[in-house]
LOTOR-452264 format. One record per residue: x, y, z of N, C-alpha, C, O, CB in turn. Coordinates in steps of 0.02 Angstrom, whole numbers, padded with zeros to 5 digits, always signed. Glycine has a CB too. Layout:
BEGIN
XYZXYZXYZXYZXYZ/...
END
This chain:
BEGIN
-00714+00293+00817-00755+00305+00758-00780+00240+00728-00832+00239+00695-00715+00344+00706/-00744+00185+00739-00763+00120+00709-00792+00074+00762-00785+00013+00758-00702+00087+00675/-00824+00104+00812-00854+00066+00867-00898+00009+00841-00896-00046+00868-00896+00113+00910/-00937+00023+00790-00986-00027+00768-00955-00080+00723-00984-00133+00712-01044+00007+00731/-00896-00065+00697-00859-00117+00660-00824-00164+00710-00822-00224+00700-00806-00084+00612/-00798-00136+00764-00770-00177+00817-00823-00224+00846-00812-00283+00856-00739-00133+00874/-00882-00195+00859-00937-00234+00888-00952-00294+00843-00962-00350+00868-01000-00190+00896/-00954-00283+00779-00973-00337+00732-00916-00387+00723-00925-00447+00733-00993-00307+00664/-00857-00362+00704-00803-00407+00683-00774-00447+00741-00755-00505+00732-00748-00368+00650/-00770-00416+00800-00742-00452+00857-00785-00512+00876-00760-00561+00905-00734-00406+00917/-00849-00508+00861-00895-00564+00875-00895-00616+00820-00926-00669+00827-00965-00538+00886/-00862-00602+00766-00857-00649+00710-00789-00685+00709-00771-00718+00661-00868-00613+00644/-00752-00678+00764-00689-00714+00770-00628-00677+00746-00573-00705+00744-00694-00778+00733/-00636-00614+00728-00578-00575+00704-00543-00541+00763-00574-00520+00811-00601-00523+00653/-00478-00535+00757-00440-00490+00801-00439-00422+00766-00415-00416+00710-00366-00517+00814/-00465-00372+00799-00471-00306+00769-00424-00258+00806-00428-00250+00866-00545-00279+00772/-00378-00228+00768-00328-00183+00797-00337-00114+00765-00337-00108+00703-00256-00210+00786/-00345-00064+00806-00350+00005+00780-00285+00042+00793-00262+00045+00850-00409+00042+00812/-00257+00070+00741-00197+00111+00748-00218+00184+00742-00237+00207+00688-00142+00092+00695/-00216+00220+00797-00231+00292+00795-00167+00328+00777-00117+00324+00813-00260+00318+00862/-00168+00365+00721-00108+00399+00698-00085+00451+00749-00125+00479+00787-00121+00432+00631/-00020+00464+00749+00007+00515+00795-00030+00581+00782-00046+00599+00725+00084+00524+00785/-00043+00618+00836-00078+00681+00830-00153+00675+00836-00188+00726+00840-00061+00713+00766/-00179+00614+00835-00251+00603+00835-00272+00558+00893-00232+00521+00921-00273+00573+00768/-00337+00561+00909-00364+00517+00961-00325+00521+01026-00312+00576+01051-00364+00446+00936/-00308+00464+01053-00271+00462+01116-00196+00451+01106-00160+00439+01155-00300+00407+01160/-00174+00454+01044-00102+00450+01031-00068+00514+01055-00100+00565+01065-00088+00437+00956/-00002+00511+01062+00036+00571+01078+00028+00623+01023+00014+00606+00966+00111+00554+01089/+00036+00686+01042+00025+00740+00995+00087+00785+00990+00084+00844+01008-00036+00782+01016/+00142+00757+00966+00204+00797+00962+00200+00848+00906+00159+00841+00860+00264+00751+00952/+00242+00898+00909+00253+00942+00852+00303+00906+00806+00326+00851+00822+00280+01013+00873/+00320+00936+00750+00365+00903+00703+00328+00884+00639+00277+00914+00623+00396+00841+00735/+00355+00835+00604+00329+00818+00538+00265+00776+00543+00259+00731+00584+00381+00779+00499/+00217+00793+00500+00157+00752+00490+00149+00742+00415+00120+00782+00380+00093+00787+00521/+00177+00686+00392+00170+00670+00321+00160+00595+00313+00159+00559+00363+00232+00694+00280/+00154+00573+00252+00133+00503+00241+00190+00454+00252+00177+00395+00263+00106+00496+00171/+00252+00476+00248+00308+00434+00269+00306+00423+00344+00316+00366+00367+00375+00465+00248/+00295+00476+00382+00291+00470+00455+00235+00423+00475+00245+00379+00517+00281+00540+00487/+00176+00433+00446+00119+00389+00464+00133+00316+00446+00118+00271+00485+00055+00413+00428/+00162+00305+00387+00177+00236+00365+00229+00204+00411+00224+00145+00428+00201+00236+00293/+00279+00243+00429+00331+00216+00474+00302+00198+00542+00321+00148+00572+00388+00268+00483/+00256+00239+00566+00223+00224+00630+00183+00159+00626+00186+00117+00671+00177+00282+00651/+00146+00151+00572+00107+00089+00563+00153+00029+00561+00139-00023+00592+00065+00093+00498/+00207+00035+00524+00255-00020+00519+00282-00039+00588+00290-00097+00604+00313-00002+00471/+00297+00012+00629+00323-00001+00696+00273-00040+00738+00292-00086+00775+00341+00065+00731/+00209-00023+00733+00157-00058+00771+00151-00131+00748+00149-00177+00788+00090-00023+00765/+00148-00140+00682+00140-00208+00654+00201-00251+00668+00195-00311+00681+00126-00205+00579/+00260-00221+00666+00321-00258+00684+00318-00279+00757+00331-00337+00774+00384-00214+00672/+00301-00232+00801+00301-00245+00873+00251-00300+00891+00265-00343+00933+00284-00182+00911/+00192-00299+00859+00140-00348+00874+00148-00413+00835+00111-00461+00845+00072-00318+00860/+00198-00414+00790+00211-00473+00748+00149-00495+00708+00132-00554+00705+00235-00532+00792/+00115-00446+00679+00055-00458+00640+00073-00486+00571+00120-00461+00540+00012-00394+00633/+00037-00536+00549+00047-00562+00481-00022-00571+00448-00072-00584+00481+00086-00630+00482/-00023-00564+00382-00083-00575+00342-00143-00534+00366-00199-00559+00369-00101-00649+00344/-00130-00472+00382-00184-00428+00404-00225-00403+00345-00200-00399+00289-00155-00369+00444/-00287-00387+00359-00328-00348+00313-00324-00276+00339-00348-00260+00393-00404-00374+00309/-00292-00233+00300-00282-00164+00322-00335-00119+00291-00347-00121+00231-00211-00139+00302/-00367-00079+00334-00419-00033+00311-00400+00039+00326-00367+00053+00376-00486-00049+00342/-00421+00084+00282-00408+00155+00294-00466+00196+00268-00491+00185+00213-00343+00176+00260/-00487+00245+00308-00545+00288+00292-00521+00359+00277-00480+00386+00313-00596+00288+00350/-00548+00389+00224-00537+00459+00208-00462+00472+00199-00431+00440+00156-00566+00505+00263/-00432+00517+00238-00359+00526+00233-00323+00461+00249-00270+00447+00221-00336+00582+00280/-00352+00421+00294-00322+00356+00310-00319+00310+00251-00276+00266+00248-00361+00324+00365/-00363+00319+00202-00360+00280+00140-00296+00296+00102-00264+00251+00075-00421+00293+00096/-00279+00360+00100-00215+00380+00068-00156+00353+00108-00106+00332+00079-00211+00457+00062/-00162+00353+00174-00108+00328+00217-00094+00254+00202-00036+00235+00193-00125+00337+00291/-00146+00213+00199-00134+00141+00191-00111+00124+00121-00073+00076+00112-00199+00102+00207/-00133+00162+00071-00105+00152+00003-00030+00168+00004+00010+00130-00024-00141+00198-00049/-00012+00223+00036+00059+00241+00041+00097+00187+00079+00153+00169+00060+00067+00309+00075/+00067+00161+00132+00101+00109+00172+00116+00047+00129+00173+00024+00127+00058+00090+00233/+00065+00020+00096+00075-00043+00060+00123-00035+00001+00157-00083-00019+00008-00071+00035/+00125+00025-00028+00172+00035-00084+00242+00050-00059+00291+00030-00091+00148+00093-00129/+00248+00084-00003+00315+00097+00026+00347+00033+00053+00407+00022+00044+00311+00150+00081/+00307-00008+00086+00334-00068+00120+00315-00133+00086+00319-00187+00116+00310-00069+00191/+00295-00129+00023+00280-00190-00016+00232-00236+00022+00242-00296+00026+00345-00228-00033/+00180-00205+00050+00126-00242+00084+00151-00283+00144+00122-00335+00159+00091-00288+00036/+00203-00260+00178+00228-00296+00237+00173-00305+00288+00138-00257+00305+00288-00258+00268/+00165-00366+00312+00117-00386+00363+00044-00388+00337-00001-00406+00374+00120-00338+00421/+00033-00370+00274-00035-00359+00249-00049-00404+00189-00008-00409+00143-00046-00285+00230/-00107-00438+00190-00126-00481+00134-00184-00454+00092-00194-00474+00035-00144-00550+00159/-00222-00407+00121-00278-00375+00085-00283-00303+00108-00264-00285+00163-00345-00414+00098/-00310-00261+00063-00316-00190+00077-00388-00168+00065-00418-00185+00014-00267-00148+00033/-00417-00131+00113-00485-00105+00106-00483-00029+00113-00453-00002+00160-00532-00137+00160/-00515+00005+00066-00516+00078+00065-00587+00101+00075-00633+00078+00041-00487+00105-00002/-00598+00147+00121-00665+00171+00139-00669+00246+00126-00639+00285+00163-00682+00154+00213/-00706+00267+00076-00713+00338+00061-00645+00372+00057-00635+00426+00084-00755+00373+00114/-00598+00340+00022-00528+00361+00024-00516+00428-00010-00545+00443-00063-00484+00308-00009/-00474+00469+00021-00452+00533-00008-00393+00518-00054-00337+00540-00041-00432+00585+00048/-00407+00482-00107-00354+00457-00152-00387+00442-00220-00448+00431-00223-00319+00393-00121/-00349+00440-00274-00276+00440-00278-00244+00509-00271-00184+00515-00259-00255+00410-00342/-00284+00562-00280-00258+00630-00269-00313+00672-00240-00367+00678-00269-00231+00662-00336/-00301+00700-00181-00351+00745-00151-00355+00810-00190-00409+00838-00199-00335+00758-00077/-00297+00834-00212-00294+00898-00248-00307+00890-00322-00293+00838-00352-00226+00930-00237/-00334+00943-00351-00342+00947-00423-00273+00955-00455-00233+00997-00434-00390+01006-00443/-00260+00914-00506-00195+00918-00540-00205+00905-00614-00259+00888-00637-00144+00867-00509/-00151+00913-00651-00152+00896-00722-00170+00822-00730-00138+00779-00699-00084+00912-00756/-00219+00808-00769-00241+00739-00779-00289+00715-00725-00313+00659-00728-00182+00694-00781/-00303+00758-00675-00349+00740-00621-00392+00801-00604-00382+00834-00553-00310+00714-00557/-00441+00816-00648-00480+00878-00640-00531+00876-00585-00559+00927-00566-00514+00893-00704/-00544+00816-00557-00597+00809-00508-00573+00817-00435-00612+00805-00389-00630+00743-00516/-00510+00836-00426-00485+00847-00359-00508+00914-00331-00543+00952-00363-00409+00844-00359/-00487+00927-00269-00505+00990-00236-00465+01047-00266-00403+01042-00269-00492+00985-00158/-00497+01100-00289-00459+01157-00317-00413+01188-00266-00425+01185-00205-00508+01210-00343/-00358+01217-00290-00306+01245-00246-00335+01296-00197-00316+01296-00138-00251+01277-00287/-00379+01339-00220-00406+01390-00176-00448+01360-00119-00444+01382-00062-00449+01439-00216/-00487+01309-00136-00528+01275-00085-00484+01240-00034-00498+01240+00026-00576+01225-00117/-00429+01209-00057-00383+01176-00012-00351+01226+00036-00346+01213+00096-00328+01139-00051/-00331+01284+00009-00300+01335+00051-00350+01364+00101-00332+01378+00158-00271+01392+00007/-00412+01371+00080-00464+01396+00126-00475+01347+00183-00486+01368+00241-00529+01409+00089/-00474+01282+00167-00483+01231+00219-00425+01233+00269-00435+01230+00329-00490+01161+00188/-00365+01237+00242-00306+01241+00285-00309+01302+00331-00294+01298+00390-00241+01242+00243/-00329+01358+00302-00336+01420+00341-00388+01412+00396-00378+01434+00453-00354+01479+00296/-00444+01379+00380-00497+01368+00429-00473+01326+00488-00495+01337+00544-00558+01335+00396/-00429+01278+00476-00403+01237+00531-00360+01279+00578-00350+01260+00636-00362+01178+00505/-00335+01336+00554-00291+01378+00594-00327+01438+00624-00299+01472+00667-00233+01401+00552/-00388+01451+00602-00423+01512+00624-00494+01500+00648-00523+01542+00683-00424+01561+00568/-00524+01443+00630-00595+01431+00646-00609+01357+00650-00658+01332+00622-00640+01465+00593/-00566+01321+00684-00568+01248+00684-00633+01220+00713-00660+01172+00687-00509+01220+00723/-00657+01251+00766-00717+01224+00800-00778+01227+00754-00816+01178+00750-00731+01264+00865/-00787+01283+00720-00844+01288+00674-00836+01242+00614-00884+01213+00590-00853+01361+00651/-00774+01236+00590-00761+01191+00534-00781+01119+00552-00816+01086+00513-00686+01193+00514/-00760+01097+00610-00775+01028+00631-00849+01019+00644-00877+00966+00630-00735+01009+00694/-00882+01071+00672-00954+01067+00685-00994+01057+00620-01048+01028+00620-00978+01130+00721/-00966+01082+00565-01002+01076+00500-00994+01007+00468-01030+00990+00422-00977+01130+00452/-00946+00969+00493-00931+00904+00460-00987+00853+00470-01001+00813+00425-00866+00876+00487/-01018+00854+00528-01070+00803+00543-01126+00803+00492-01148+00750+00470-01099+00815+00611/-01148+00862+00472-01199+00868+00421-01170+00855+00352-01200+00819+00312-01233+00936+00424/-01112+00884+00339-01082+00879+00272-01059+00809+00254-01055+00792+00195-01024+00925+00268/-01044+00768+00303-01020+00701+00290-01076+00654+00266-01062+00603+00235-00987+00672+00352/-01137+00670+00281-01193+00625+00264-01216+00637+00192-01207+00691+00164-01251+00635+00313/-01247+00586+00163-01279+00595+00098-01335+00645+00104-01344+00688+00061-01304+00528+00069/-01374+00638+00157-01427+00688+00171-01437+00691+00247-01425+00643+00283-01494+00669+00135/-01458+00749+00270-01468+00759+00341-01518+00709+00368-01571+00699+00338-01490+00831+00357/-01502+00678+00424-01545+00627+00453-01521+00556+00440-01547+00509+00470-01614+00634+00426/-01470+00549+00396-01442+00482+00386-01410+00455+00449-01411+00394+00462-01391+00483+00329/-01381+00499+00488-01358+00480+00555-01390+00528+00605-01410+00584+00587-01279+00482+00561/-01395+00507+00667-01430+00547+00717-01388+00607+00739-01328+00610+00726-01447+00504+00778/-01420+00655+00771-01384+00712+00798-01333+00691+00851-01280+00722+00856-01434+00763+00829/-01350+00639+00889-01302+00615+00938-01239+00586+00904-01183+00596+00929-01334+00561+00983/-01249+00552+00848-01191+00526+00811-01150+00585+00782-01089+00583+00782-01214+00479+00754/-01185+00636+00758-01150+00695+00733-01106+00725+00787-01048+00741+00774-01199+00747+00707/-01133+00732+00847-01095+00762+00902-01037+00717+00923-00983+00741+00941-01141+00774+00963/-01048+00652+00919-00995+00603+00936-00937+00610+00886-00879+00612+00907-01024+00530+00934/-00952+00614+00822-00899+00624+00772-00863+00691+00783-00802+00696+00774-00929+00621+00701/-00902+00741+00801-00872+00807+00814-00822+00803+00872-00767+00830+00868-00927+00859+00830/-00841+00769+00926-00796+00762+00984-00732+00726+00964-00677+00745+00985-00831+00724+01041/-00739+00673+00924-00680+00635+00903-00632+00680+00863-00572+00679+00874-00700+00574+00861/-00661+00720+00818-00619+00765+00778-00588+00821+00819-00532+00841+00807-00661+00795+00722/-00625+00845+00869-00598+00898+00912-00541+00873+00955-00499+00913+00977-00653+00926+00956/-00538+00808+00967-00483+00779+01007-00416+00781+00971-00364+00775+01003-00499+00708+01026/-00417+00790+00906-00355+00790+00868-00314+00853+00884-00342+00905+00900-00369+00786+00792/-00249+00846+00879-00205+00904+00887-00219+00954+00832-00220+00936+00773-00130+00882+00885/-00231+01018+00849-00241+01068+00796-00181+01072+00748-00190+01078+00687-00252+01137+00829/-00121+01068+00776-00061+01070+00734-00059+01011+00686-00045+01019+00626+00003+01071+00778/-00073+00951+00712-00072+00891+00670-00125+00894+00616-00113+00872+00560-00081+00828+00713/-00183+00920+00634-00238+00926+00585-00215+00968+00525-00222+00948+00468-00300+00958+00617/-00187+01027+00540-00165+01072+00486-00110+01040+00444-00113+01041+00383-00142+01138+00515/-00059+01013+00478-00002+00986+00442-00021+00925+00400+00007+00914+00346+00054+00968+00491/-00067+00885+00425-00090+00826+00388-00126+00846+00323-00116+00815+00271-00136+00782+00432/-00167+00898+00328-00203+00921+00268-00154+00950+00217-00162+00941+00157-00256+00973+00287/-00103+00985+00242-00051+01010+00196-00016+00952+00160-00004+00955+00099+00001+01052+00235/-00001+00899+00197+00032+00841+00166-00014+00806+00117+00008+00783+00064+00055+00792+00221/-00079+00802+00134-00127+00772+00089-00133+00813+00025-00138+00785-00030-00196+00765+00123/-00132+00878+00032-00135+00923-00027-00078+00908-00076-00088+00911-00137-00131+00997-00004/-00020+00892-00050+00040+00883-00092+00050+00811-00116+00097+00798-00153+00101+00905-00053/+00006+00765-00095+00016+00693-00109-00019+00673-00174-00078+00688-00184-00010+00650-00051/+00017+00640-00218-00011+00612-00279+00007+00538-00282+00065+00520-00295+00014+00650-00343/-00042+00495-00270-00030+00423-00266-00038+00388-00333-00027+00327-00338-00077+00391-00215/-00058+00423-00385-00072+00390-00449-00014+00348-00475-00025+00293-00500-00090+00442-00501/+00049+00373-00471+00104+00332-00497+00116+00268-00457+00149+00222-00482+00167+00373-00497/+00089+00264-00396+00103+00206-00353+00050+00151-00358+00062+00095-00334+00108+00229-00283/-00007+00166-00388-00063+00118-00386-00044+00052-00419-00066-00001-00396-00124+00147-00420/-00005+00054-00472+00013-00007-00508+00058-00053-00467+00068-00111-00484+00047+00010-00574/+00087-00026-00413+00131-00067-00370+00092-00113-00323+00121-00158-00294+00177-00022-00329/+00027-00101-00317-00013-00140-00269-00031-00207-00300-00065-00209-00351-00078-00101-00247/-00009-00260-00269-00019-00328-00297-00068-00370-00256-00087-00425-00278+00048-00364-00301/-00089-00346-00198-00135-00384-00156-00207-00367-00174-00219-00315-00205-00121-00370-00081/-00255-00409-00154-00326-00393-00167-00347-00329-00131-00327-00317-00074-00370-00451-00145/-00386-00289-00165-00409-00225-00138-00484-00219-00146-00512-00234-00199-00373-00166-00173/-00518-00198-00092-00589-00182-00095-00598-00108-00083-00572-00081-00034-00630-00224-00042/-00634-00075-00127-00646-00003-00122-00719+00007-00102-00764-00007-00142-00630+00034-00190/-00730+00030-00041-00797+00045-00016-00807+00120-00024-00767+00159+00000-00806+00022+00059/-00861+00140-00057-00869+00213-00068-00942+00232-00074-00980+00199-00109-00831+00235-00131/-00960+00285-00040-01028+00312-00044-01038+00348-00110-00999+00393-00127-01042+00358+00015/-01090+00330-00146-01104+00361-00211-01117+00436-00204-01102+00474-00249-01165+00326-00244/-01144+00456-00145-01161+00526-00135-01110+00563-00091-01125+00614-00060-01229+00531-00102/-01049+00538-00090-00996+00568-00049-00978+00638-00076-00958+00645-00134-00933+00522-00048/-00986+00688-00034-00970+00757-00054-00898+00776-00034-00870+00824-00061-01019+00807-00022/-00869+00739+00012-00801+00754+00034-00748+00722-00011-00699+00754-00029-00791+00729+00106/-00760+00660-00030-00716+00623-00076-00761+00594-00131-00788+00540-00122-00675+00566-00038/-00769+00630-00186-00818+00610-00237-00809+00539-00261-00753+00512-00263-00814+00658-00295/-00865+00508-00280-00866+00438-00301-00819+00425-00360-00792+00370-00368-00937+00416-00319/-00810+00475-00402-00765+00467-00460-00694+00450-00438-00656+00419-00476-00765+00530-00503/-00675+00471-00377-00608+00452-00352-00603+00376-00343-00552+00347-00359-00594+00488-00285/-00657+00346-00319-00658+00272-00311-00651+00239-00379-00616+00188-00385-00723+00249-00276/-00684+00266-00429-00679+00237-00496-00608+00244-00524-00584+00199-00558-00728+00272-00544/-00575+00300-00509-00505+00309-00529-00460+00259-00494-00414+00231-00524-00482+00381-00515/-00473+00247-00430-00434+00197-00393-00442+00128-00424-00393+00091-00432-00455+00196-00320/-00504+00111-00440-00516+00045-00469-00479+00037-00536-00452-00017-00551-00592+00034-00480/-00478+00089-00575-00442+00086-00640-00367+00076-00629-00334+00041-00668-00453+00151-00680/-00340+00107-00576-00268+00106-00566-00241+00046-00528-00181+00032-00532-00248+00166-00530/-00285+00010-00491-00262-00047-00450-00286-00112-00482-00345-00122-00493-00290-00040-00376/-00239-00155-00496-00253-00214-00536-00305-00260-00505-00350-00284-00540-00189-00253-00546/-00300-00273-00440-00344-00322-00408-00399-00289-00366-00416-00314-00312-00304-00369-00364/-00426-00234-00390-00474-00196-00350-00546-00210-00371-00562-00214-00430-00460-00121-00356/-00589-00218-00320-00661-00221-00332-00692-00160-00299-00669-00138-00246-00693-00288-00303/-00743-00133-00331-00776-00072-00306-00845-00091-00279-00886-00119-00316-00782-00018-00361/-00857-00075-00216-00921-00090-00184-00957-00023-00173-00934+00019-00135-00912-00129-00116/-01013-00015-00205-01050+00048-00204-01097+00050-00144-01131+00001-00128-01089+00057-00270/-01099+00108-00112-01147+00120-00058-01194+00176-00082-01179+00235-00075-01111+00140+00010/-01249+00155-00112-01293+00200-00149-01324+00254-00105-01336+00310-00128-01348+00161-00183/-01336+00238-00041-01372+00285+00003-01325+00326+00047-01348+00363+00090-01421+00247+00046/-01259+00319+00036-01211+00348+00083-01173+00407+00054-01163+00413-00007-01163+00296+00105/-01152+00451+00101-01104+00502+00086-01036+00478+00110-01013+00424+00093-01123+00569+00119/-01003+00520+00152-00935+00505+00173-00931+00456+00231-00883+00419+00237-00899+00568+00191/-00983+00456+00274-00980+00410+00333-01020+00346+00318-01066+00329+00355-01007+00445+00397/-01001+00313+00265-01035+00253+00243-01037+00198+00295-01083+00157+00296-01003+00226+00180/-00988+00196+00340-00986+00144+00391-01038+00156+00446-01049+00112+00488-00916+00141+00423/-01069+00215+00447-01125+00229+00492-01191+00232+00453-01242+00208+00477-01113+00295+00529/-01189+00262+00394-01250+00272+00354-01279+00205+00329-01340+00196+00330-01236+00317+00294/-01236+00160+00308-01258+00092+00287-01217+00041+00327-01181+00000+00299-01250+00081+00209/-01225+00046+00392-01183+00007+00438-01188-00069+00426-01137-00102+00424-01204+00022+00510/-01248-00094+00419-01256-00167+00412-01222-00192+00348-01186-00241+00349-01330-00186+00411/-01234-00157+00293-01202-00177+00229-01127-00171+00234-01090-00215+00213-01229-00133+00171/-01103-00115+00263-01031-00105+00270-00999-00162+00309-00949-00190+00287-01017-00037+00305/-01028-00178+00366-00999-00230+00409-01000-00299+00375-00951-00336+00379-01036-00234+00475/-01054-00314+00341-01059-00379+00307-01009-00383+00249-00977-00435+00239-01131-00391+00281/-01003-00330+00211-00956-00330+00154-00884-00334+00178-00843-00368+00147-00966-00267+00110/-00869-00300+00233-00801-00301+00260-00785-00371+00287-00730-00397+00277-00792-00248+00314/-00833-00401+00321-00824-00469+00347-00812-00518+00289-00768-00561+00293-00886-00491+00389/-00852-00511+00237-00846-00556+00178-00778-00547+00146-00745-00597+00128-00902-00541+00127/-00756-00486+00138-00691-00473+00107-00634-00500+00151-00586-00529+00125-00681-00398+00094/-00640-00490+00216-00587-00512+00262-00580-00588+00264-00525-00614+00273-00602-00487+00332/-00636-00623+00254-00634-00696+00254-00598-00723+00192-00592-00783+00184-00705-00725+00258/
END
């Protein structure tokens, strides 16, 4: 999914490492628990094994919630900067004090769709992720669809259940490293107001607006995204 970020950053002298979470991409797809402790522990194992230090860690959508959980659980181990891209955080679900989250009924309908109509659900994402149709090509839409279809159906459902139950608001004040929040102003999946809430809650956070983008800002405004990420990483 980050093909064009690899293309850019690897040519600018960066070592770029992608961690595909269990259940997704070409990682193993076991049954069992899929929650944010499991994902964070997996990331820690990879960074320990590779002896990574002073990394810039990025997370997109649900991955944004994962990396926030990681840096707060492990006190930013191996990581010197954090970048959030269209993050499903600080709370995906609507809760007391957070009225702009996904309503409970909509969350349950999405979970049900992953268990009864996953192919059609994923086919609708290509259009829904953009600020407006045509921001990315039909071939890119199909490419994103294939990537999503590669995920374990079980992992997809269980991950959304875990995201539904996750509230990161109490943890934001624990983040002490510099944070860049990249967010599409027209994001329909993770509304822009979530980015503003993140900025309020994280002491060292800067918010970078992508005026023409929806949820796939790294494709919709690719050049700006890559340049801003390179600048932040430096």
